[in-house]
VODREN-402261 format. One record per residue (C-alpha): residue number from 1; residue in three letters; x, y, z. Coordinates in steps of 0.5 Angstrom, whole numbers. Layout:
<atoms>
ATOM     i    aa    east   north      up
ATOM   NUM   ala       X       Y       Z
...
</atoms>
This chain:
<atoms>
ATOM     i    aa    east   north      up
ATOM     1   met      19      -6      13
ATOM     2   lys      12      -7      10
ATOM     3   leu       6      -3      15
ATOM     4   asp       1      -9      17
ATOM     5   pro      -4      -7      22
ATOM     6   ile      -5     -13      26
ATOM     7   leu       3     -14      26
ATOM     8   thr       4      -7      28
ATOM     9   lys      -1      -7      33
ATOM    10   ala       2     -14      36
ATOM    11   ala       9     -10      36
ATOM    12   arg       6      -4      40
ATOM    13   tyr       3      -8      45
ATOM    14   ser       9     -13      46
ATOM    15   arg      13      -7      47
ATOM    16   arg       8      -4      52
ATOM    17   gly       9     -10      56
ATOM    18   tyr       2     -12      54
ATOM    19   tyr       5     -20      52
ATOM    20   gly      -2     -23      53
ATOM    21   lys      -5     -18      48
ATOM    22   ala      -1     -19      43
ATOM    23   ile      -1     -27      44
ATOM    24   arg      -9     -27      44
ATOM    25   leu      -8     -22      38
ATOM    26   leu      -4     -27      34
ATOM    27   glu      -5     -34      35
ATOM    28   pro     -12     -34      32
ATOM    29   glu      -8     -32      26
ATOM    30   val      -3     -37      25
ATOM    31   leu      -5     -40      18
ATOM    32   arg      -6     -33      15
ATOM    33   tyr       1     -31      17
ATOM    34   his       4     -38      17
ATOM    35   asp      11     -36      12
ATOM    36   ser      11     -29      16
ATOM    37   his      18     -29      20
ATOM    38   arg      16     -23      23
ATOM    39   phe       9     -26      25
ATOM    40   tyr      13     -32      29
ATOM    41   tyr      18     -27      32
ATOM    42   ile      13     -22      35
ATOM    43   leu      10     -29      38
ATOM    44   ala      16     -32      40
ATOM    45   val      18     -26      44
ATOM    46   ser      12     -25      47
ATOM    47   cys      11     -32      50
ATOM    48   leu      18     -31      52
ATOM    49   tyr      17     -25      56
ATOM    50   ser      11     -27      59
ATOM    51   gly      14     -33      62
ATOM    52   asp      11     -39      57
ATOM    53   phe      17     -42      55
ATOM    54   gly      14     -47      51
ATOM    55   gly      10     -43      47
ATOM    56   ala      17     -39      46
ATOM    57   his      20     -45      44
ATOM    58   thr      15     -47      39
ATOM    59   tyr      15     -40      35
ATOM    60   phe      23     -39      36
ATOM    61   arg      23     -46      32
ATOM    62   arg      18     -44      27
ATOM    63   cys      23     -37      26
ATOM    64   arg      29     -41      25
ATOM    65   glu      25     -45      20
ATOM    66   leu      23     -39      16
ATOM    67   lys      30     -36      17
ATOM    68   met      36     -40      19
ATOM    69   gln      41     -34      19
ATOM    70   asp      37     -29      24
ATOM    71   ser      41     -27      30
ATOM    72   his      35     -25      34
ATOM    73   thr      32     -32      33
ATOM    74   leu      38     -35      35
ATOM    75   leu      39     -31      41
ATOM    76   gly      32     -33      43
ATOM    77   leu      33     -40      42
ATOM    78   ala      40     -40      46
ATOM    79   ala      37     -37      52
ATOM    80   leu      31     -42      52
ATOM    81   his      37     -48      52
ATOM    82   val      41     -44      57
ATOM    83   arg      35     -44      62
ATOM    84   arg      34     -52      61
ATOM    85   gly      41     -53      63
ATOM    86   glu      43     -55      55
ATOM    87   thr      50     -50      55
ATOM    88   asp      53     -54      50
ATOM    89   arg      48     -53      45
ATOM    90   ala      47     -45      47
ATOM    91   val      54     -44      46
ATOM    92   glu      53     -46      39
ATOM    93   leu      48     -41      38
ATOM    94   tyr      52     -36      41
ATOM    95   leu      58     -38      36
ATOM    96   glu      54     -38      31
ATOM    97   val      51     -31      32
ATOM    98   leu      58     -28      33
ATOM    99   asp      60     -31      26
ATOM   100   leu      54     -29      22
ATOM   101   glu      55     -21      25
ATOM   102   ala      63     -22      24
ATOM   103   ala      61     -23      16
ATOM   104   ser      55     -18      16
ATOM   105   thr      56     -11      12
ATOM   106   his      52      -8      18
ATOM   107   pro      53     -12      24
ATOM   108   ser      48     -12      30
ATOM   109   lys      52      -9      36
ATOM   110   ser      46     -11      41
ATOM   111   ala      46     -19      38
ATOM   112   ile      54     -19      39
ATOM   113   arg      53     -16      46
ATOM   114   leu      48     -21      48
ATOM   115   ala      52     -27      45
ATOM   116   lys      58     -25      49
ATOM   117   arg      54     -24      55
ATOM   118   gly      51     -31      54
ATOM   119   leu      58     -34      54
ATOM   120   ala      60     -30      59
ATOM   121   val      54     -33      63
ATOM   122   ile      56     -40      61
ATOM   123   arg      63     -40      63
ATOM   124   lys      62     -37      70
ATOM   125   tyr      56     -41      72
ATOM   126   gly      57     -47      68
ATOM   127   glu      56     -52      73
ATOM   128   lys      49     -55      74
ATOM   129   glu      48     -52      82
ATOM   130   ala      51     -45      80
ATOM   131   leu      47     -44      73
ATOM   132   ser      41     -47      77
ATOM   133   ala      42     -41      83
ATOM   134   trp      43     -36      78
ATOM   135   leu      36     -38      74
ATOM   136   glu      33     -37      81
ATOM   137   thr      35     -29      81
ATOM   138   gly      31     -28      74
ATOM   139   ala      37     -26      71
ATOM   140   leu      36     -30      65
ATOM   141   lys      32     -24      62
ATOM   142   lys      39     -21      61
ATOM   143   leu      40     -26      55
ATOM   144   tyr      33     -25      52
ATOM   145   pro      33     -22      45
ATOM   146   pro      30     -15      44
ATOM   147   leu      22     -14      43
ATOM   148   pro      20     -13      36
ATOM   149   pro      21      -7      33
ATOM   150   leu      16      -2      30
ATOM   151   pro      16      -1      22
ATOM   152   arg      20       6      21
ATOM   153   ser      14       9      18
ATOM   154   ile      10       8      25
ATOM   155   arg      17      11      29
ATOM   156   ser      18      17      25
ATOM   157   gly      10      19      25
ATOM   158   leu      11      18      33
ATOM   159   leu      17      23      34
ATOM   160   phe      15      28      28
ATOM   161   thr       9      28      33
ATOM   162   phe      12      28      39
ATOM   163   thr      16      34      36
ATOM   164   ala      10      38      34
ATOM   165   val       7      38      41
ATOM   166   leu      13      41      44
ATOM   167   val      13      46      39
ATOM   168   ile       6      48      40
ATOM   169   ala       7      48      48
ATOM   170   ala      13      52      47
ATOM   171   leu       9      57      43
ATOM   172   ala       4      56      48
ATOM   173   gly       9      58      53
ATOM   174   leu      11      64      50
ATOM   175   gly       4      67      49
ATOM   176   ile       4      66      41
ATOM   177   tyr       0      60      40
ATOM   178   thr      -8      63      40
ATOM   179   glu     -14      60      38
ATOM   180   leu     -13      64      32
ATOM   181   leu      -8      60      30
ATOM   182   pro     -10      54      25
ATOM   183   asn      -8      47      26
ATOM   184   pro      -1      47      23
ATOM   185   phe      -1      39      23
ATOM   186   pro      -8      37      20
ATOM   187   ser      -6      31      17
ATOM   188   leu      -4      28      24
ATOM   189   asn     -12      28      25
ATOM   190   arg     -14      24      19
ATOM   191   val     -10      19      14
ATOM   192   ala     -12      20       7
ATOM   193   arg     -13      14       3
ATOM   194   gln      -9      13      -4
ATOM   195   gly     -12      14     -10
ATOM   196   met     -18      18      -8
ATOM   197   glu     -16      24     -13
ATOM   198   ser     -16      19     -19
ATOM   199   leu     -23      17     -17
ATOM   200   ile     -27      24     -18
ATOM   201   leu     -32      24     -23
ATOM   202   asn     -30      29     -30
ATOM   203   asp     -36      33     -34
ATOM   204   ala     -36      28     -39
ATOM   205   glu     -38      22     -34
ATOM   206   leu     -43      26     -30
ATOM   207   lys     -47      28     -36
ATOM   208   ser     -48      20     -38
ATOM   209   val     -49      17     -32
ATOM   210   val     -54      11     -34
ATOM   211   lys     -55       7     -40
ATOM   212   thr     -62       6     -43
ATOM   213   ser     -61      -2     -46
ATOM   214   gly     -58      -8     -44
ATOM   215   ser     -60     -14     -38
ATOM   216   phe     -58     -11     -31
ATOM   217   his     -60     -14     -24
ATOM   218   tyr     -61      -7     -21
ATOM   219   val     -64      -1     -25
ATOM   220   leu     -62       6     -22
ATOM   221   thr     -64      13     -24
ATOM   222   gln     -58      18     -25
ATOM   223   asp     -59      20     -18
ATOM   224   gln     -59      13     -15
ATOM   225   val     -52      12     -19
ATOM   226   leu     -48      18     -17
ATOM   227   lys     -51      17      -9
ATOM   228   ser     -49      10      -9
ATOM   229   tyr     -42      12     -12
ATOM   230   glu     -41      18      -7
ATOM   231   arg     -43      13      -1
ATOM   232   ala     -37       8      -4
ATOM   233   lys     -32      13      -4
ATOM   234   ala     -34      16       3
ATOM   235   leu     -34       9       6
ATOM   236   phe     -27       7       2
ATOM   237   ala     -25      14       5
ATOM   238   asp     -27      11      13
ATOM   239   phe     -23       5      12
ATOM   240   arg     -30       1      11
ATOM   241   asp     -28      -3       5
ATOM   242   glu     -33      -8       5
ATOM   243   ala     -39      -4       6
ATOM   244   ala     -36       0       0
ATOM   245   lys     -36      -6      -4
ATOM   246   val     -43      -7      -3
ATOM   247   glu     -45       0      -6
ATOM   248   ile     -39      -2     -12
ATOM   249   asn     -43      -8     -14
ATOM   250   arg     -50      -4     -14
ATOM   251   ile     -47       0     -20
ATOM   252   leu     -43      -6     -23
ATOM   253   glu     -50     -10     -23
ATOM   254   ser     -54      -4     -25
ATOM   255   asn     -56       0     -31
ATOM   256   ala     -49       5     -30
ATOM   257   ser     -46       7     -36
ATOM   258   asp     -39       4     -38
ATOM   259   ala     -35      10     -35
ATOM   260   ile     -38      10     -28
ATOM   261   lys     -37       2     -28
ATOM   262   glu     -30       3     -30
ATOM   263   lys     -29       9     -24
ATOM   264   ala     -32       3     -19
ATOM   265   lys     -28      -2     -21
ATOM   266   leu     -22       3     -20
ATOM   267   leu     -24       4     -13
ATOM   268   leu     -25      -3     -12
ATOM   269   ser     -18      -5     -14
ATOM   270   tyr     -16       0      -9
ATOM   271   thr     -20      -4      -3
ATOM   272   ala     -15      -8       2
ATOM   273   thr     -16     -15       4
ATOM   274   pro     -18     -15      12
ATOM   275   gly     -17     -20      17
ATOM   276   phe     -21     -22      23
ATOM   277   asn     -19     -17      27
ATOM   278   thr     -20     -11      22
ATOM   279   leu     -26     -13      19
ATOM   280   lys     -31      -7      21
ATOM   281   asp     -37      -9      17
ATOM   282   thr     -40     -16      17
ATOM   283   tyr     -46     -19      13
ATOM   284   ser     -50     -26      15
ATOM   285   tyr     -51     -31      11
ATOM   286   leu     -58     -30      11
ATOM   287   glu     -57     -23       8
ATOM   288   val     -52     -25       3
ATOM   289   his     -56     -31       0
ATOM   290   lys     -62     -26      -1
ATOM   291   asp     -59     -22      -6
ATOM   292   pro     -52     -25      -7
ATOM   293   tyr     -50     -21     -13
ATOM   294   leu     -50     -15      -8
ATOM   295   tyr     -44     -18      -4
ATOM   296   arg     -39     -21     -10
ATOM   297   asn     -32     -20      -7
ATOM   298   val     -35     -18       0
ATOM   299   val     -31     -21       6
ATOM   300   val     -35     -25      11
ATOM   301   arg     -34     -29      17
ATOM   302   trp     -39     -34      18
ATOM   303   lys     -39     -40      23
ATOM   304   gly     -40     -47      23
ATOM   305   met     -38     -54      22
ATOM   306   ala     -33     -56      16
ATOM   307   ala     -36     -62      12
ATOM   308   asn     -33     -66       6
ATOM   309   val     -26     -64       7
ATOM   310   gln     -22     -65       1
ATOM   311   gln     -14     -64       3
ATOM   312   ser      -8     -62      -1
ATOM   313   asp      -1     -60       0
ATOM   314   arg      -2     -53      -2
ATOM   315   ser     -10     -52      -1
ATOM   316   val     -17     -55       3
ATOM   317   ala     -24     -55       0
ATOM   318   phe     -30     -57       5
ATOM   319   asp     -37     -55       5
ATOM   320   leu     -39     -50      11
ATOM   321   leu     -45     -52      15
ATOM   322   val     -47     -44      16
ATOM   323   gly     -50     -43      23
ATOM   324   tyr     -48     -50      26
ATOM   325   asp     -43     -49      30
ATOM   326   lys     -48     -50      36
ATOM   327   lys     -51     -56      32
ATOM   328   asn     -59     -54      33
ATOM   329   ile     -59     -49      27
ATOM   330   leu     -57     -50      20
ATOM   331   gln     -57     -44      15
ATOM   332   gly     -54     -46       9
ATOM   333   ile     -48     -50       6
ATOM   334   val     -43     -46       3
ATOM   335   pro     -37     -49      -1
ATOM   336   val     -30     -46       1
ATOM   337   val     -23     -46      -2
ATOM   338   leu     -17     -45       2
ATOM   339   pro     -11     -43      -2
ATOM   340   phe      -6     -45       3
ATOM   341   ala      -6     -52       7
ATOM   342   ala      -9     -53      13
ATOM   343   ala     -11     -58      18
ATOM   344   ile     -19     -58      19
ATOM   345   asn     -23     -62      25
ATOM   346   gln     -29     -64      22
ATOM   347   asp     -32     -65      30
ATOM   348   met     -30     -58      32
ATOM   349   pro     -34     -51      30
ATOM   350   ile     -30     -47      26
ATOM   351   glu     -30     -39      23
ATOM   352   val     -28     -38      16
ATOM   353   leu     -26     -31      14
ATOM   354   gly     -27     -31       7
ATOM   355   ser     -29     -27       0
ATOM   356   ile     -36     -29      -3
ATOM   357   val     -36     -32     -10
ATOM   358   ile     -41     -32     -14
ATOM   359   gln     -42     -40     -18
ATOM   360   gly     -44     -41     -25
ATOM   361   asp     -51     -43     -23
ATOM   362   gly     -52     -36     -18
ATOM   363   thr     -50     -40     -11
ATOM   364   ile     -45     -37      -7
ATOM   365   ala     -38     -40      -5
ATOM   366   leu     -33     -37       0
ATOM   367   arg     -25     -36      -2
ATOM   368   gly     -22     -37       4
ATOM   369   ile     -17     -32       7
ATOM   370   ala     -16     -35      15
ATOM   371   ile     -20     -39      19
ATOM   372   his     -21     -40      27
ATOM   373   gln     -21     -46      30
ATOM   374   ala     -19     -50      36
ATOM   375   val     -13     -53      34
ATOM   376   ala      -7     -56      38
ATOM   377   leu      -1     -52      36
ATOM   378   pro       6     -56      35
ATOM   379   gln       8     -58      42
ATOM   380   ala      15     -56      44
ATOM   381   glu      19     -61      47
ATOM   382   asp      19     -62      54
ATOM   383   gln      22     -57      59
ATOM   384   lys      26     -58      65
</atoms>
């Protein structure tokens, strides 16, 4: 299971019973994760366990669209049909789960157990009045599918940490662990980013740091180039990728040697794309407009209003009226292209997460990553 910081955080919230936090974290990212079954499953079960049955139904249906044969999705939908008294449909789904697991090379015992439990409940409380009385006891939760699992690497890390704590506690109890004993698990305190070892400048690169001829946006001394490069590495190591990109751009647009620029490009290739909740460093429109080449490919989040919206099946283009979300100050107009389909309401404020693009005439545009806007989510069927 691929480690995604937003989905991992949401799964943690959900597993700890903080369903509202998980929902608030994920719902603004609907457009970004529009094809992610795991995203919608976390949302669905969080809504289900929190009592938002309409939201649960909406998100479980989307899960079903993305992955037709997922037992946990079917169990979630079946539980909702039981709640609504639609026992015939619930029976169909429970039987489908049993068929899927019977054909699987790695059947899920928990899914089989839940499906059989659901069928037993329907057999025993099939009549409308009996089922209504059973639902009033709160026993429906016994039919809920499991909460989202954490990625295996997270579970392994937690187990390792717990084991390490027990070992150290045991040593301390025996009088073996002292202040002189070094920390045997330094990696628990910090996480090294991949690629750092390949970013070290060799002797040849250190001997030729700047060029004396050419056309550049920034003319830097040898010390300034090296300081920018080391600062970019330090920011990258601290997971501040957008701030690191600013220093990388300073080098790429300067008189730095080709060898140094290649190392800067290598560092750029290691950076990760942030989301709304993981963006650490932000830059205003006015900062970027003042010196756009310093912010090429840097991800920003700007608020405003959308105008001149052009939609297709796979993309959306519009002009972002930056700063005009409160309709009193217009800082500038920035073209935006979203490489995915989205419904844009031109009458509502919008927040865009996107990377800076320098156009041919030197003006800036945004390549969209995600958007925030108060939009109506798909409506679930009427609840009984």
